[in-house]
Each structure stands twice: as C-alpha cells, then as structure tokens.
N, CA, C and O atoms as a Tripos MOL2 file, in Angstrom:
@<TRIPOS>MOLECULE
protein
  272   271    68     0     0
PROTEIN
NO_CHARGES

@<TRIPOS>ATOM
      1 N         -71.5060   49.3050    2.5060 N.3       1 MET1
      2 CA        -72.7470   48.8630    3.0850 C.3       1 MET1
      3 C         -72.4690   48.4250    4.5220 C.2       1 MET1
      4 O         -71.7210   47.4770    4.7610 O.2       1 MET1
      5 N         -73.0690   49.1150    5.4530 N.am      2 VAL2
      6 CA        -72.8730   48.8330    6.8700 C.3       2 VAL2
      7 C         -74.2230   48.4900    7.4790 C.2       2 VAL2
      8 O         -75.1940   49.2270    7.3050 O.2       2 VAL2
      9 N         -74.2840   47.3750    8.1910 N.am      3 ASN3
     10 CA        -75.5310   47.0100    8.8460 C.3       3 ASN3
     11 C         -75.3290   46.7280   10.3350 C.2       3 ASN3
     12 O         -76.1700   46.0960   10.9740 O.2       3 ASN3
     13 N         -74.2050   47.2020   10.8830 N.am      4 GLU4
     14 CA        -73.9080   47.0370   12.2950 C.3       4 GLU4
     15 C         -73.6700   48.4000   12.9240 C.2       4 GLU4
     16 O         -72.9900   49.2510   12.3510 O.2       4 GLU4
     17 N         -74.2310   48.5940   14.0980 N.am      5 GLY5
     18 CA        -74.0140   49.8240   14.8360 C.3       5 GLY5
     19 C         -72.6690   49.7970   15.5420 C.2       5 GLY5
     20 O         -71.9840   48.7740   15.5610 O.2       5 GLY5
     21 N         -72.2970   50.9320   16.1220 N.am      6 THR6
     22 CA        -70.9990   51.0570   16.7790 C.3       6 THR6
     23 C         -70.8410   50.0910   17.9400 C.2       6 THR6
     24 O         -69.8160   49.4170   18.0470 O.2       6 THR6
     25 N         -71.8360   50.0130   18.8070 N.am      7 LEU7
     26 CA        -71.7440   49.1080   19.9570 C.3       7 LEU7
     27 C         -71.6640   47.6500   19.4940 C.2       7 LEU7
     28 O         -70.8960   46.8670   20.0540 O.2       7 LEU7
     29 N         -72.4310   47.2910   18.5030 N.am      8 ASP8
     30 CA        -72.4090   45.9400   17.9480 C.3       8 ASP8
     31 C         -71.0080   45.6130   17.4210 C.2       8 ASP8
     32 O         -70.4870   44.5230   17.6620 O.2       8 ASP8
     33 N         -70.4150   46.5470   16.7140 N.am      9 ARG9
     34 CA        -69.0750   46.3260   16.1590 C.3       9 ARG9
     35 C         -68.0370   46.1650   17.2570 C.2       9 ARG9
     36 O         -67.1700   45.2950   17.1650 O.2       9 ARG9
     37 N         -68.1130   46.9940   18.2980 N.am     10 ILE10
     38 CA        -67.1460   46.9100   19.4020 C.3      10 ILE10
     39 C         -67.2570   45.5590   20.0970 C.2      10 ILE10
     40 O         -66.2460   44.9210   20.3910 O.2      10 ILE10
     41 N         -68.4820   45.1270   20.3570 N.am     11 ILE11
     42 CA        -68.6940   43.8360   21.0190 C.3      11 ILE11
     43 C         -68.1420   42.6990   20.1690 C.2      11 ILE11
     44 O         -67.5070   41.7850   20.6940 O.2      11 ILE11
     45 N         -68.3790   42.7480   18.8670 N.am     12 ARG12
     46 CA        -67.8750   41.6980   17.9720 C.3      12 ARG12
     47 C         -66.3480   41.6520   17.9500 C.2      12 ARG12
     48 O         -65.7630   40.5690   17.9600 O.2      12 ARG12
     49 N         -65.7060   42.8060   17.9190 N.am     13 VAL13
     50 CA        -64.2430   42.8460   17.9010 C.3      13 VAL13
     51 C         -63.6770   42.2920   19.2050 C.2      13 VAL13
     52 O         -62.7230   41.5150   19.1860 O.2      13 VAL13
     53 N         -64.2540   42.6850   20.3270 N.am     14 VAL14
     54 CA        -63.7730   42.1960   21.6300 C.3      14 VAL14
     55 C         -63.9460   40.6830   21.7340 C.2      14 VAL14
     56 O         -63.0310   39.9860   22.1730 O.2      14 VAL14
     57 N         -65.1050   40.1710   21.3370 N.am     15 ILE15
     58 CA        -65.3460   38.7260   21.3870 C.3      15 ILE15
     59 C         -64.4020   37.9940   20.4290 C.2      15 ILE15
     60 O         -63.8640   36.9390   20.7650 O.2      15 ILE15
     61 N         -64.2060   38.5570   19.2460 N.am     16 GLY16
     62 CA        -63.3050   37.9370   18.2730 C.3      16 GLY16
     63 C         -61.8820   37.8400   18.7790 C.2      16 GLY16
     64 O         -61.2420   36.7960   18.6510 O.2      16 GLY16
     65 N         -61.3820   38.9260   19.3560 N.am     17 VAL17
     66 CA        -60.0140   38.9200   19.8950 C.3      17 VAL17
     67 C         -59.9120   37.9370   21.0580 C.2      17 VAL17
     68 O         -58.9190   37.2200   21.1790 O.2      17 VAL17
     69 N         -60.9330   37.8990   21.9110 N.am     18 ALA18
     70 CA        -60.9150   36.9610   23.0400 C.3      18 ALA18
     71 C         -60.8770   35.5140   22.5510 C.2      18 ALA18
     72 O         -60.1280   34.6980   23.0890 O.2      18 ALA18
     73 N         -61.6730   35.1920   21.5440 N.am     19 LEU19
     74 CA        -61.6720   33.8240   21.0250 C.3      19 LEU19
     75 C         -60.3530   33.4770   20.3390 C.2      19 LEU19
     76 O         -59.8430   32.3670   20.4950 O.2      19 LEU19
     77 N         -59.8070   34.4140   19.5880 N.am     20 ILE20
     78 CA        -58.5340   34.1590   18.9110 C.3      20 ILE20
     79 C         -57.4200   33.9610   19.9310 C.2      20 ILE20
     80 O         -56.4940   33.1880   19.6860 O.2      20 ILE20
     81 N         -57.4930   34.6450   21.0690 N.am     21 SER21
     82 CA        -56.4590   34.4910   22.0940 C.3      21 SER21
     83 C         -56.4180   33.0630   22.6390 C.2      21 SER21
     84 O         -55.3930   32.6340   23.1680 O.2      21 SER21
     85 N         -57.5320   32.3190   22.5130 N.am     22 LEU22
     86 CA        -57.5530   30.9310   22.9720 C.3      22 LEU22
     87 C         -56.6010   30.0460   22.1730 C.2      22 LEU22
     88 O         -56.2230   28.9680   22.6310 O.2      22 LEU22
     89 N         -56.2190   30.4910   20.9970 N.am     23 VAL23
     90 CA        -55.2700   29.7250   20.1910 C.3      23 VAL23
     91 C         -53.8850   29.7930   20.8140 C.2      23 VAL23
     92 O         -53.1040   28.8490   20.6940 O.2      23 VAL23
     93 N         -53.5700   30.9020   21.4800 N.am     24 PHE24
     94 CA        -52.2250   31.1280   21.9980 C.3      24 PHE24
     95 C         -52.0980   30.9230   23.5030 C.2      24 PHE24
     96 O         -51.0340   30.5310   23.9830 O.2      24 PHE24
     97 N         -53.1650   31.1800   24.2510 N.am     25 VAL25
     98 CA        -53.1390   30.9930   25.7050 C.3      25 VAL25
     99 C         -54.3420   30.1440   26.1020 C.2      25 VAL25
    100 O         -55.2600   29.9420   25.3070 O.2      25 VAL25
    101 N         -54.3300   29.6600   27.3090 N.am     26 GLY26
    102 CA        -55.4510   28.8370   27.7780 C.3      26 GLY26
    103 C         -55.3810   27.4500   27.1800 C.2      26 GLY26
    104 O         -54.3290   26.8120   27.2260 O.2      26 GLY26
    105 N         -56.4740   26.9690   26.6200 N.am     27 PRO27
    106 CA        -56.4940   25.5890   26.1210 C.3      27 PRO27
    107 C         -55.6820   25.3870   24.8330 C.2      27 PRO27
    108 O         -55.4480   24.2460   24.4330 O.2      27 PRO27
    109 N         -55.2550   26.4550   24.1900 N.am     28 LYS28
    110 CA        -54.4650   26.3910   22.9480 C.3      28 LYS28
    111 C         -55.1460   25.4880   21.9150 C.2      28 LYS28
    112 O         -54.5360   24.5730   21.3630 O.2      28 LYS28
    113 N         -56.4000   25.7680   21.6790 N.am     29 SER29
    114 CA        -57.1980   24.9910   20.7420 C.3      29 SER29
    115 C         -57.4170   25.7840   19.4610 C.2      29 SER29
    116 O         -57.5530   27.0070   19.4940 O.2      29 SER29
    117 N         -57.4500   25.0870   18.3460 N.am     30 LEU30
    118 CA        -57.7140   25.7580   17.0760 C.3      30 LEU30
    119 C         -59.1550   26.2280   16.9610 C.2      30 LEU30
    120 O         -59.4840   26.9640   16.0310 O.2      30 LEU30
    121 N         -60.0230   25.8220   17.8860 N.am     31 TRP31
    122 CA        -61.3990   26.3180   17.8930 C.3      31 TRP31
    123 C         -61.4320   27.8270   18.1040 C.2      31 TRP31
    124 O         -62.4220   28.4800   17.7760 O.2      31 TRP31
    125 N         -60.3610   28.3800   18.6470 N.am     32 GLY32
    126 CA        -60.2810   29.8280   18.8350 C.3      32 GLY32
    127 C         -60.3050   30.5870   17.5250 C.2      32 GLY32
    128 O         -60.6160   31.7780   17.5020 O.2      32 GLY32
    129 N         -59.9750   29.9050   16.4240 N.am     33 LEU33
    130 CA        -60.0040   30.5610   15.1130 C.3      33 LEU33
    131 C         -61.4230   30.9270   14.6910 C.2      33 LEU33
    132 O         -61.6050   31.6970   13.7480 O.2      33 LEU33
    133 N         -62.4170   30.3930   15.3670 N.am     34 VAL34
    134 CA        -63.8040   30.7870   15.1280 C.3      34 VAL34
    135 C         -63.9470   32.2900   15.3910 C.2      34 VAL34
    136 O         -64.8410   32.9380   14.8480 O.2      34 VAL34
    137 N         -63.0750   32.8280   16.2150 N.am     35 GLY35
    138 CA        -63.0890   34.2510   16.5270 C.3      35 GLY35
    139 C         -62.8050   35.1450   15.3310 C.2      35 GLY35
    140 O         -63.0370   36.3530   15.3920 O.2      35 GLY35
    141 N         -62.3090   34.5690   14.2480 N.am     36 LEU36
    142 CA        -62.0720   35.3680   13.0390 C.3      36 LEU36
    143 C         -63.3800   35.8900   12.4470 C.2      36 LEU36
    144 O         -63.3990   36.9540   11.8280 O.2      36 LEU36
    145 N         -64.4640   35.1530   12.6330 N.am     37 VAL37
    146 CA        -65.7550   35.5630   12.0720 C.3      37 VAL37
    147 C         -66.2660   36.8430   12.7420 C.2      37 VAL37
    148 O         -66.5270   37.8230   12.0450 O.2      37 VAL37
    149 N         -66.4180   36.8660   14.0840 N.am     38 PRO38
    150 CA        -66.8950   38.1140   14.6840 C.3      38 PRO38
    151 C         -65.8890   39.2500   14.5340 C.2      38 PRO38
    152 O         -66.2810   40.4120   14.4330 O.2      38 PRO38
    153 N         -64.5970   38.9290   14.5190 N.am     39 LEU39
    154 CA        -63.5970   39.9750   14.3380 C.3      39 LEU39
    155 C         -63.7290   40.6130   12.9580 C.2      39 LEU39
    156 O         -63.7190   41.8380   12.8370 O.2      39 LEU39
    157 N         -63.8520   39.7990   11.9300 N.am     40 ALA40
    158 CA        -63.9730   40.3270   10.5670 C.3      40 ALA40
    159 C         -65.2610   41.1200   10.3850 C.2      40 ALA40
    160 O         -65.2490   42.2040    9.8020 O.2      40 ALA40
    161 N         -66.3760   40.5820   10.8850 N.am     41 THR41
    162 CA        -67.6410   41.3030   10.7160 C.3      41 THR41
    163 C         -67.6370   42.6030   11.5090 C.2      41 THR41
    164 O         -68.2310   43.5930   11.0830 O.2      41 THR41
    165 N         -66.9720   42.6060   12.6580 N.am     42 GLY42
    166 CA        -66.8750   43.8200   13.4470 C.3      42 GLY42
    167 C         -66.0020   44.8750   12.7840 C.2      42 GLY42
    168 O         -66.3140   46.0650   12.8350 O.2      42 GLY42
    169 N         -64.9150   44.4430   12.1660 N.am     43 LEU43
    170 CA        -64.0140   45.3960   11.5010 C.3      43 LEU43
    171 C         -64.6320   45.9680   10.2300 C.2      43 LEU43
    172 O         -64.4680   47.1520    9.9350 O.2      43 LEU43
    173 N         -65.3390   45.1330    9.4820 N.am     44 PHE44
    174 CA        -65.9410   45.5950    8.2300 C.3      44 PHE44
    175 C         -67.3030   46.2570    8.4390 C.2      44 PHE44
    176 O         -67.7520   47.0280    7.5910 O.2      44 PHE44
    177 N         -67.9640   45.9620    9.5610 N.am     45 GLY45
    178 CA        -69.2620   46.5650    9.8420 C.3      45 GLY45
    179 C         -70.4000   45.9490    9.0570 C.2      45 GLY45
    180 O         -71.4840   46.5270    8.9690 O.2      45 GLY45
    181 N         -70.1650   44.7980    8.4940 N.am     46 PHE46
    182 CA        -71.1800   44.1310    7.6870 C.3      46 PHE46
    183 C         -71.3140   42.6810    8.1330 C.2      46 PHE46
    184 O         -70.3230   41.9570    8.2260 O.2      46 PHE46
    185 N         -72.5440   42.2660    8.4070 N.am     47 CYS47
    186 CA        -72.8210   40.8850    8.7940 C.3      47 CYS47
    187 C         -73.7540   40.2700    7.7550 C.2      47 CYS47
    188 O         -74.8950   40.7110    7.6220 O.2      47 CYS47
    189 N         -73.2910   39.2580    7.0160 N.am     48 PRO48
    190 CA        -74.1340   38.6360    6.0050 C.3      48 PRO48
    191 C         -75.4130   38.0230    6.5930 C.2      48 PRO48
    192 O         -76.4550   38.0430    5.9370 O.2      48 PRO48
    193 N         -75.3520   37.4870    7.8000 N.am     49 LEU49
    194 CA        -76.5340   36.9050    8.4220 C.3      49 LEU49
    195 C         -77.5780   37.9810    8.7080 C.2      49 LEU49
    196 O         -78.7730   37.7480    8.5280 O.2      49 LEU49
    197 N         -77.1330   39.1590    9.1530 N.am     50 TYR50
    198 CA        -78.0710   40.2740    9.3560 C.3      50 TYR50
    199 C         -78.7810   40.6000    8.0480 C.2      50 TYR50
    200 O         -79.9850   40.8570    8.0400 O.2      50 TYR50
    201 N         -78.0500   40.5910    6.9590 N.am     51 ARG51
    202 CA        -78.6410   40.9230    5.6640 C.3      51 ARG51
    203 C         -79.6920   39.8890    5.2650 C.2      51 ARG51
    204 O         -80.7690   40.2450    4.7850 O.2      51 ARG51
    205 N         -79.3760   38.6070    5.4640 N.am     52 LEU52
    206 CA        -80.3290   37.5500    5.1260 C.3      52 LEU52
    207 C         -81.6150   37.6550    5.9560 C.2      52 LEU52
    208 O         -82.7110   37.3910    5.4620 O.2      52 LEU52
    209 N         -81.4560   38.0450    7.2220 N.am     53 LEU53
    210 CA        -82.6090   38.1410    8.1110 C.3      53 LEU53
    211 C         -83.2900   39.5030    8.0690 C.2      53 LEU53
    212 O         -84.3360   39.6980    8.6880 O.2      53 LEU53
    213 N         -82.7000   40.4420    7.3390 N.am     54 GLY54
    214 CA        -83.2770   41.7810    7.2300 C.3      54 GLY54
    215 C         -83.0860   42.6170    8.4820 C.2      54 GLY54
    216 O         -83.8640   43.5350    8.7400 O.2      54 GLY54
    217 N         -82.0520   42.3080    9.2670 N.am     55 LEU55
    218 CA        -81.7720   43.0410   10.4950 C.3      55 LEU55
    219 C         -80.7180   44.1010   10.2690 C.2      55 LEU55
    220 O         -79.9470   44.0320    9.3110 O.2      55 LEU55
    221 N         -80.6860   45.0880   11.1620 N.am     56 SER56
    222 CA        -79.6570   46.1110   11.1280 C.3      56 SER56
    223 C         -79.5910   46.7820   12.4890 C.2      56 SER56
    224 O         -80.6240   47.1250   13.0640 O.2      56 SER56
    225 N         -78.3840   46.9730   13.0080 N.am     57 THR57
    226 CA        -78.2090   47.7210   14.2430 C.3      57 THR57
    227 C         -77.5880   49.0710   13.9490 C.2      57 THR57
    228 O         -77.2590   49.8240   14.8660 O.2      57 THR57
    229 N         -77.4320   49.3730   12.6950 N.am     58 SER58
    230 CA        -76.8730   50.6480   12.2730 C.3      58 SER58
    231 C         -77.9090   51.7490   12.4650 C.2      58 SER58
    232 O         -79.0880   51.5490   12.1740 O.2      58 SER58
    233 N         -77.4840   52.8900   12.9450 N.am     59 GLY59
    234 CA        -78.3920   54.0040   13.1700 C.3      59 GLY59
    235 C         -79.0030   54.5240   11.8910 C.2      59 GLY59
    236 O         -80.1440   54.9840   11.9090 O.2      59 GLY59
    237 N         -78.2940   54.4710   10.7850 N.am     60 ALA60
    238 CA        -78.7930   54.9870    9.5080 C.3      60 ALA60
    239 C         -79.9970   54.1890    9.0270 C.2      60 ALA60
    240 O         -80.8860   54.7440    8.3820 O.2      60 ALA60
    241 N         -80.0380   52.9130    9.3260 N.am     61 ALA61
    242 CA        -81.1330   52.0640    8.8550 C.3      61 ALA61
    243 C         -82.4080   52.2890    9.6820 C.2      61 ALA61
    244 O         -83.5050   51.9530    9.2360 O.2      61 ALA61
    245 N         -82.2610   52.8540   10.8820 N.am     62 ARG62
    246 CA        -83.4100   53.0570   11.7520 C.3      62 ARG62
    247 C         -84.1060   54.3980   11.5280 C.2      62 ARG62
    248 O         -85.1680   54.6350   12.1030 O.2      62 ARG62
    249 N         -83.5380   55.2720   10.7130 N.am     63 GLU63
    250 CA        -84.1570   56.5610   10.4810 C.3      63 GLU63
    251 C         -85.4560   56.3740    9.6860 C.2      63 GLU63
    252 O         -85.4810   55.6240    8.7100 O.2      63 GLU63
    253 N         -86.5070   57.0370   10.0900 N.am     64 PRO64
    254 CA        -87.7680   56.8840    9.3650 C.3      64 PRO64
    255 C         -87.6810   57.4990    7.9670 C.2      64 PRO64
    256 O         -86.9420   58.4560    7.7320 O.2      64 PRO64
    257 N         -88.4450   56.9300    7.0630 N.am     65 ALA65
    258 CA        -88.4480   57.4340    5.6750 C.3      65 ALA65
    259 C         -89.0910   58.8230    5.6570 C.2      65 ALA65
    260 O         -89.9650   59.1340    6.4660 O.2      65 ALA65
    261 N         -88.6420   59.6340    4.7260 N.am     66 ALA66
    262 CA        -89.2020   60.9810    4.5900 C.3      66 ALA66
    263 C         -90.6440   60.8950    4.1370 C.2      66 ALA66
    264 O         -90.9930   60.1190    3.2480 O.2      66 ALA66
    265 N         -91.4730   61.7140    4.7690 N.am     67 LYS67
    266 CA        -92.8890   61.7030    4.4080 C.3      67 LYS67
    267 C         -93.1160   62.5960    3.1900 C.2      67 LYS67
    268 O         -92.5740   63.6980    3.0960 O.2      67 LYS67
    269 N         -93.9120   62.1040    2.2820 N.am     68 ALA68
    270 CA        -94.1810   62.8670    1.0470 C.3      68 ALA68
    271 C         -95.3910   63.7450    1.1800 C.2      68 ALA68
    272 O         -95.7500   64.4480    0.2360 O.2      68 ALA68
@<TRIPOS>BOND
     1     1     2 1
     2     2     3 1
     3     3     4 2
     4     3     5 am
     5     5     6 1
     6     6     7 1
     7     7     8 2
     8     7     9 am
     9     9    10 1
    10    10    11 1
    11    11    12 2
    12    11    13 am
    13    13    14 1
    14    14    15 1
    15    15    16 2
    16    15    17 am
    17    17    18 1
    18    18    19 1
    19    19    20 2
    20    19    21 am
    21    21    22 1
    22    22    23 1
    23    23    24 2
    24    23    25 am
    25    25    26 1
    26    26    27 1
    27    27    28 2
    28    27    29 am
    29    29    30 1
    30    30    31 1
    31    31    32 2
    32    31    33 am
    33    33    34 1
    34    34    35 1
    35    35    36 2
    36    35    37 am
    37    37    38 1
    38    38    39 1
    39    39    40 2
    40    39    41 am
    41    41    42 1
    42    42    43 1
    43    43    44 2
    44    43    45 am
    45    45    46 1
    46    46    47 1
    47    47    48 2
    48    47    49 am
    49    49    50 1
    50    50    51 1
    51    51    52 2
    52    51    53 am
    53    53    54 1
    54    54    55 1
    55    55    56 2
    56    55    57 am
    57    57    58 1
    58    58    59 1
    59    59    60 2
    60    59    61 am
    61    61    62 1
    62    62    63 1
    63    63    64 2
    64    63    65 am
    65    65    66 1
    66    66    67 1
    67    67    68 2
    68    67    69 am
    69    69    70 1
    70    70    71 1
    71    71    72 2
    72    71    73 am
    73    73    74 1
    74    74    75 1
    75    75    76 2
    76    75    77 am
    77    77    78 1
    78    78    79 1
    79    79    80 2
    80    79    81 am
    81    81    82 1
    82    82    83 1
    83    83    84 2
    84    83    85 am
    85    85    86 1
    86    86    87 1
    87    87    88 2
    88    87    89 am
    89    89    90 1
    90    90    91 1
    91    91    92 2
    92    91    93 am
    93    93    94 1
    94    94    95 1
    95    95    96 2
    96    95    97 am
    97    97    98 1
    98    98    99 1
    99    99   100 2
   100    99   101 am
   101   101   102 1
   102   102   103 1
   103   103   104 2
   104   103   105 am
   105   105   106 1
   106   106   107 1
   107   107   108 2
   108   107   109 am
   109   109   110 1
   110   110   111 1
   111   111   112 2
   112   111   113 am
   113   113   114 1
   114   114   115 1
   115   115   116 2
   116   115   117 am
   117   117   118 1
   118   118   119 1
   119   119   120 2
   120   119   121 am
   121   121   122 1
   122   122   123 1
   123   123   124 2
   124   123   125 am
   125   125   126 1
   126   126   127 1
   127   127   128 2
   128   127   129 am
   129   129   130 1
   130   130   131 1
   131   131   132 2
   132   131   133 am
   133   133   134 1
   134   134   135 1
   135   135   136 2
   136   135   137 am
   137   137   138 1
   138   138   139 1
   139   139   140 2
   140   139   141 am
   141   141   142 1
   142   142   143 1
   143   143   144 2
   144   143   145 am
   145   145   146 1
   146   146   147 1
   147   147   148 2
   148   147   149 am
   149   149   150 1
   150   150   151 1
   151   151   152 2
   152   151   153 am
   153   153   154 1
   154   154   155 1
   155   155   156 2
   156   155   157 am
   157   157   158 1
   158   158   159 1
   159   159   160 2
   160   159   161 am
   161   161   162 1
   162   162   163 1
   163   163   164 2
   164   163   165 am
   165   165   166 1
   166   166   167 1
   167   167   168 2
   168   167   169 am
   169   169   170 1
   170   170   171 1
   171   171   172 2
   172   171   173 am
   173   173   174 1
   174   174   175 1
   175   175   176 2
   176   175   177 am
   177   177   178 1
   178   178   179 1
   179   179   180 2
   180   179   181 am
   181   181   182 1
   182   182   183 1
   183   183   184 2
   184   183   185 am
   185   185   186 1
   186   186   187 1
   187   187   188 2
   188   187   189 am
   189   189   190 1
   190   190   191 1
   191   191   192 2
   192   191   193 am
   193   193   194 1
   194   194   195 1
   195   195   196 2
   196   195   197 am
   197   197   198 1
   198   198   199 1
   199   199   200 2
   200   199   201 am
   201   201   202 1
   202   202   203 1
   203   203   204 2
   204   203   205 am
   205   205   206 1
   206   206   207 1
   207   207   208 2
   208   207   209 am
   209   209   210 1
   210   210   211 1
   211   211   212 2
   212   211   213 am
   213   213   214 1
   214   214   215 1
   215   215   216 2
   216   215   217 am
   217   217   218 1
   218   218   219 1
   219   219   220 2
   220   219   221 am
   221   221   222 1
   222   222   223 1
   223   223   224 2
   224   223   225 am
   225   225   226 1
   226   226   227 1
   227   227   228 2
   228   227   229 am
   229   229   230 1
   230   230   231 1
   231   231   232 2
   232   231   233 am
   233   233   234 1
   234   234   235 1
   235   235   236 2
   236   235   237 am
   237   237   238 1
   238   238   239 1
   239   239   240 2
   240   239   241 am
   241   241   242 1
   242   242   243 1
   243   243   244 2
   244   243   245 am
   245   245   246 1
   246   246   247 1
   247   247   248 2
   248   247   249 am
   249   249   250 1
   250   250   251 1
   251   251   252 2
   252   251   253 am
   253   253   254 1
   254   254   255 1
   255   255   256 2
   256   255   257 am
   257   257   258 1
   258   258   259 1
   259   259   260 2
   260   259   261 am
   261   261   262 1
   262   262   263 1
   263   263   264 2
   264   263   265 am
   265   265   266 1
   266   266   267 1
   267   267   268 2
   268   267   269 am
   269   269   270 1
   270   270   271 1
   271   271   272 2
@<TRIPOS>SUBSTRUCTURE
     1 MET1         2 RESIDUE 1 A MET
     2 VAL2         6 RESIDUE 1 A VAL
     3 ASN3        10 RESIDUE 1 A ASN
     4 GLU4        14 RESIDUE 1 A GLU
     5 GLY5        18 RESIDUE 1 A GLY
     6 THR6        22 RESIDUE 1 A THR
     7 LEU7        26 RESIDUE 1 A LEU
     8 ASP8        30 RESIDUE 1 A ASP
     9 ARG9        34 RESIDUE 1 A ARG
    10 ILE10       38 RESIDUE 1 A ILE
    11 ILE11       42 RESIDUE 1 A ILE
    12 ARG12       46 RESIDUE 1 A ARG
    13 VAL13       50 RESIDUE 1 A VAL
    14 VAL14       54 RESIDUE 1 A VAL
    15 ILE15       58 RESIDUE 1 A ILE
    16 GLY16       62 RESIDUE 1 A GLY
    17 VAL17       66 RESIDUE 1 A VAL
    18 ALA18       70 RESIDUE 1 A ALA
    19 LEU19       74 RESIDUE 1 A LEU
    20 ILE20       78 RESIDUE 1 A ILE
    21 SER21       82 RESIDUE 1 A SER
    22 LEU22       86 RESIDUE 1 A LEU
    23 VAL23       90 RESIDUE 1 A VAL
    24 PHE24       94 RESIDUE 1 A PHE
    25 VAL25       98 RESIDUE 1 A VAL
    26 GLY26      102 RESIDUE 1 A GLY
    27 PRO27      106 RESIDUE 1 A PRO
    28 LYS28      110 RESIDUE 1 A LYS
    29 SER29      114 RESIDUE 1 A SER
    30 LEU30      118 RESIDUE 1 A LEU
    31 TRP31      122 RESIDUE 1 A TRP
    32 GLY32      126 RESIDUE 1 A GLY
    33 LEU33      130 RESIDUE 1 A LEU
    34 VAL34      134 RESIDUE 1 A VAL
    35 GLY35      138 RESIDUE 1 A GLY
    36 LEU36      142 RESIDUE 1 A LEU
    37 VAL37      146 RESIDUE 1 A VAL
    38 PRO38      150 RESIDUE 1 A PRO
    39 LEU39      154 RESIDUE 1 A LEU
    40 ALA40      158 RESIDUE 1 A ALA
    41 THR41      162 RESIDUE 1 A THR
    42 GLY42      166 RESIDUE 1 A GLY
    43 LEU43      170 RESIDUE 1 A LEU
    44 PHE44      174 RESIDUE 1 A PHE
    45 GLY45      178 RESIDUE 1 A GLY
    46 PHE46      182 RESIDUE 1 A PHE
    47 CYS47      186 RESIDUE 1 A CYS
    48 PRO48      190 RESIDUE 1 A PRO
    49 LEU49      194 RESIDUE 1 A LEU
    50 TYR50      198 RESIDUE 1 A TYR
    51 ARG51      202 RESIDUE 1 A ARG
    52 LEU52      206 RESIDUE 1 A LEU
    53 LEU53      210 RESIDUE 1 A LEU
    54 GLY54      214 RESIDUE 1 A GLY
    55 LEU55      218 RESIDUE 1 A LEU
    56 SER56      222 RESIDUE 1 A SER
    57 THR57      226 RESIDUE 1 A THR
    58 SER58      230 RESIDUE 1 A SER
    59 GLY59      234 RESIDUE 1 A GLY
    60 ALA60      238 RESIDUE 1 A ALA
    61 ALA61      242 RESIDUE 1 A ALA
    62 ARG62      246 RESIDUE 1 A ARG
    63 GLU63      250 RESIDUE 1 A GLU
    64 PRO64      254 RESIDUE 1 A PRO
    65 ALA65      258 RESIDUE 1 A ALA
    66 ALA66      262 RESIDUE 1 A ALA
    67 LYS67      266 RESIDUE 1 A LYS
    68 ALA68      270 RESIDUE 1 A ALA
C-alpha cells in the first residue's frame, strides 16, 4: 500500500537524512533522531497520517474511476 508519490518520497528521504545528520554534525542533538520518521515513511512509501486524513500523493490514487 503506497500513498506517497515519487517526489514526496524523495523530499522525505532528503529531509530525514538531513535531520539525522544533526546527531553527528552541527549541534549534535538527539532531536535529529526525529528524522527517522520522514526517512522511514519515504523509504516505505506509506504515511499513516495521510491515510487518516484520506490524502494521497501517489499517481495511482489520482486516476479517475472507470465509467460504467
């Protein structure tokens, strides 16, 4: 089950890696571990919050239903 589009996933992975890097460089704060959330959702392509809100950036979800 995928509810994230390609661009959404790429952005999440980049933001996740950037936040995780804060643990090792810069302020060296454990708050950088928050980056695990966008990284995981970007890698798996599934966002539980999108599901709760009924959102989807996936192209498959935007296709119109077949007309009968």
